[in-house]
C-alpha positions in Angstrom: -150.6 26.4 314.5 -147.8 25.9 312.0 -149.2 28.1 310.0 -149.1 30.8 312.9 -145.6 30.5 313.4 -144.2 30.2 309.7 -146.3 33.7 309.5 -145.4 35.4 313.1 -141.0 33.9 311.9 -141.4 35.9 308.8 -143.2 38.8 310.4 -140.2 38.9 312.7 -137.3 38.2 310.3 -138.9 41.6 308.0 -138.8 43.4 311.0 -135.4 42.7 311.8 -134.6 43.2 307.7 -135.8 46.6 308.2 -134.2 47.7 311.2 -130.6 46.5 309.7 -131.4 48.2 306.1 -133.0 51.1 306.8 -133.5 54.2 303.8 -130.8 55.4 302.3 -131.0 59.3 301.3 -128.1 59.9 298.8 -126.9 63.4 298.1 -125.8 64.2 294.8 -124.9 67.5 293.9 -121.6 70.6 294.7 -119.7 71.6 297.2 -122.3 73.6 298.6 -124.0 70.0 299.6 -121.0 67.7 299.8 -118.4 66.4 302.9 -115.1 68.2 303.1 -111.4 67.6 303.9 -110.1 69.0 307.5 -107.5 71.0 305.1 -110.7 72.9 304.2 -112.2 73.5 307.2 -114.3 75.2 307.9 -115.9 75.3 305.4 -119.2 73.1 305.4 -121.9 71.4 303.2 -125.2 71.3 304.9 -125.0 67.7 304.0 -122.6 67.0 306.5 -125.8 68.5 308.6 -128.4 66.2 307.7 -128.1 63.4 309.1 -128.5 64.8 313.1 -132.0 66.0 312.1 -133.5 62.2 311.7 -134.7 59.4 314.0 -131.8 57.9 315.3 -130.7 54.4 312.5 -133.7 54.8 310.9 -132.6 57.4 308.1 -128.6 56.6 306.4 -127.2 59.8 304.3 -124.9 59.3 302.0 -123.5 62.4 300.7 -122.0 61.8 297.6 -122.1 65.6 296.4 -118.9 66.6 295.1 -116.8 69.9 294.5 -117.7 71.8 291.7 -119.6 69.2 289.7 -122.5 69.5 287.3 -125.0 67.3 286.2 -123.3 66.8 283.4 -119.8 66.0 285.8 -121.5 64.3 287.8 -123.5 62.0 284.5 -119.9 61.8 282.8 -118.1 61.2 285.6 -119.9 57.8 286.7 -121.6 59.0 289.8 -124.8 59.2 289.0 -124.4 55.4 288.0 -122.6 55.2 291.1 -125.7 55.9 292.6 -128.6 54.1 291.0 -126.6 50.9 291.1 -126.5 51.2 294.8 -130.0 52.3 295.4 -133.1 49.7 296.4 -136.6 50.0 296.8 -137.9 53.2 299.2 -134.4 54.8 299.2 -134.4 59.0 298.5 -132.2 60.9 296.5 -132.3 64.4 297.4 -130.8 66.1 293.6 -129.7 69.6 293.8 -127.2 71.3 290.8 -127.3 74.4 289.3 -123.9 76.6 290.2 -121.2 74.9 288.2 -124.2 74.4 285.2 -124.8 77.8 284.9 -120.8 78.9 284.6 -120.3 79.7 281.1 -116.8 81.1 281.8 -115.4 77.0 282.8 -116.5 74.7 280.0 -116.0 71.7 281.2 -118.7 71.9 284.0 -121.7 74.1 281.8 -124.4 72.9 280.9 -126.6 74.8 278.8 -130.2 75.1 280.0 -131.5 72.8 277.3 -128.9 69.7 278.9 -129.4 70.8 282.2 -133.5 69.9 281.6 -132.6 66.7 280.6 -130.3 65.5 283.3 -132.9 66.5 285.7 -135.4 64.2 283.6 -132.7 61.5 283.4 -131.9 61.4 287.2 -135.6 61.3 288.4 -136.9 58.8 284.9 -133.6 56.7 286.5 -134.3 56.6 290.9 -138.2 56.1 289.5 -137.1 53.2 287.7 -135.2 51.7 290.7 -138.2 52.0 292.9 -137.2 54.6 294.8 -137.8 58.4 294.9 -135.7 62.0 293.5 -136.3 64.3 295.0 -135.7 68.1 293.1 -133.7 71.4 295.2 -133.4 74.2 293.4 -129.4 76.0 294.0 -128.8 77.6 297.4 -128.0 81.3 297.4 -124.7 82.9 296.9 -124.7 86.0 299.1 -124.4 88.7 296.5 -125.4 92.5 297.4 -124.8 95.1 295.5 -123.3 99.2 295.7 -126.4 99.9 297.0 -126.7 96.9 299.7 -130.0 95.1 297.5 -129.4 91.4 297.5 -129.6 89.9 294.2 -129.3 86.5 292.4 -127.0 84.7 290.3 -128.1 81.7 288.8 -130.4 83.1 286.0 -132.4 80.6 284.6 -131.8 77.4 286.4 -133.9 77.7 289.3 -137.2 78.0 287.0 -136.3 74.7 284.9 -135.7 72.8 288.2 -139.1 74.4 289.2 -140.5 73.5 285.8 -138.9 69.5 286.0 -140.6 69.1 289.2 -143.9 70.3 288.3 -144.2 68.3 285.1 -142.9 65.2 286.5 -144.3 65.5 289.7 -141.5 65.5 291.9 -141.5 67.0 295.1 -139.4 70.1 294.9 -137.2 72.0 298.0 -136.9 75.7 296.4 -133.5 75.8 298.6 -133.1 79.1 296.4 -136.1 80.9 297.4 -135.7 80.2 301.4 -131.9 80.9 301.8 -132.8 84.0 299.7 -134.9 84.8 302.6 -132.0 84.0 305.4 -129.6 85.7 304.0 -132.1 89.0 303.2 -133.3 88.6 306.8 -130.1 88.9 308.4 -128.9 91.3 305.6 -125.4 92.4 304.7 -123.7 91.9 307.7 -125.1 89.4 309.2 -125.2 87.8 306.6 -121.2 87.2 306.7 -121.8 84.3 309.2 -123.5 82.4 307.3 -120.6 81.9 305.3 -116.7 81.3 304.6 -116.0 84.6 305.7 -112.0 85.0 307.6 -110.2 87.4 308.6 -106.7 87.4 308.7 -104.7 84.5 311.3 -108.5 83.5 312.0 -108.1 80.2 310.7 -104.7 78.2 310.5 -106.3 76.5 306.9 -106.8 79.7 305.5 -103.8 82.2 307.5 -104.3 85.4 304.7 -108.5 84.8 305.5 -111.3 84.3 303.1 -113.9 86.3 301.4 -116.2 83.4 300.3 -120.0 84.2 299.3 -121.0 81.1 298.3 -119.8 77.9 300.5 -120.8 77.6 304.2 -119.4 78.1 307.3 -120.4 75.5 309.8 -123.3 77.8 311.5 -124.8 78.8 307.5 -124.7 74.8 306.4 -126.7 73.9 309.5 -129.0 76.6 309.1 -129.4 75.5 304.5 -129.9 71.8 306.5 -132.8 73.4 308.2 -134.4 75.0 305.6 -134.1 71.3 303.4 -135.9 69.8 306.6 -138.8 71.9 306.5 -138.9 71.9 302.9 -139.6 67.7 303.5 -142.3 68.6 305.7 -143.6 71.5 304.2 -144.3 68.9 300.8 -145.6 66.4 302.7 -142.8 64.2 301.4 -143.0 60.3 302.9 -139.6 60.8 304.5 -141.0 63.2 307.3 -141.9 60.4 309.3 -137.9 59.5 310.4 -137.4 63.3 311.2 -137.3 64.1 314.9 -139.7 66.2 316.0 
């Protein structure tokens, strides 16, 4: 009887512990994902919209993405190590870089392709060493149409490096690049503007002269990208999917 009671107590404490300690999903990335300051609104990172798709009290979103960061600067500034230090068994880290890594005109951010590959591998290995789960994402598309109205990409070889590393290291991949391209192309050159931070003069007090930003998202665009990431969780059958709202 005492053994039964002790076993029951251990199970009860385990359940209580799980309830108090939800799975944490860390987001490591750049400005397309990051939390925004009030003075930058209506700019919105998709990471800010991500949590609404999970069941209450089951998952905690810890958005560590930061404007202007590449894999190189995210590591050199200690931001990556901070995530690793905080990781516990069973947590997830969603990793999305590429916008700034590929910026050759910004030397402090630029990460040569081979170094980018090495950094992605480091991320995977560091997360797995903590018994947590890495998930790789290709960078989301910028809104770019040529003079003939044809959509084109700006990331060069970087998305393919993510795909190759994911395959080689058997890591779940959410192909945000291809899925966001489908979304933008389906809306077309004009209607896709509503996904981005494109504002008329006087439309926002934060941007009195208007803005034509085809990289960063409006609240609608951020939510649509978050939906694509959620669909990626379902399609790749990541264990985290059981915590998604139906």
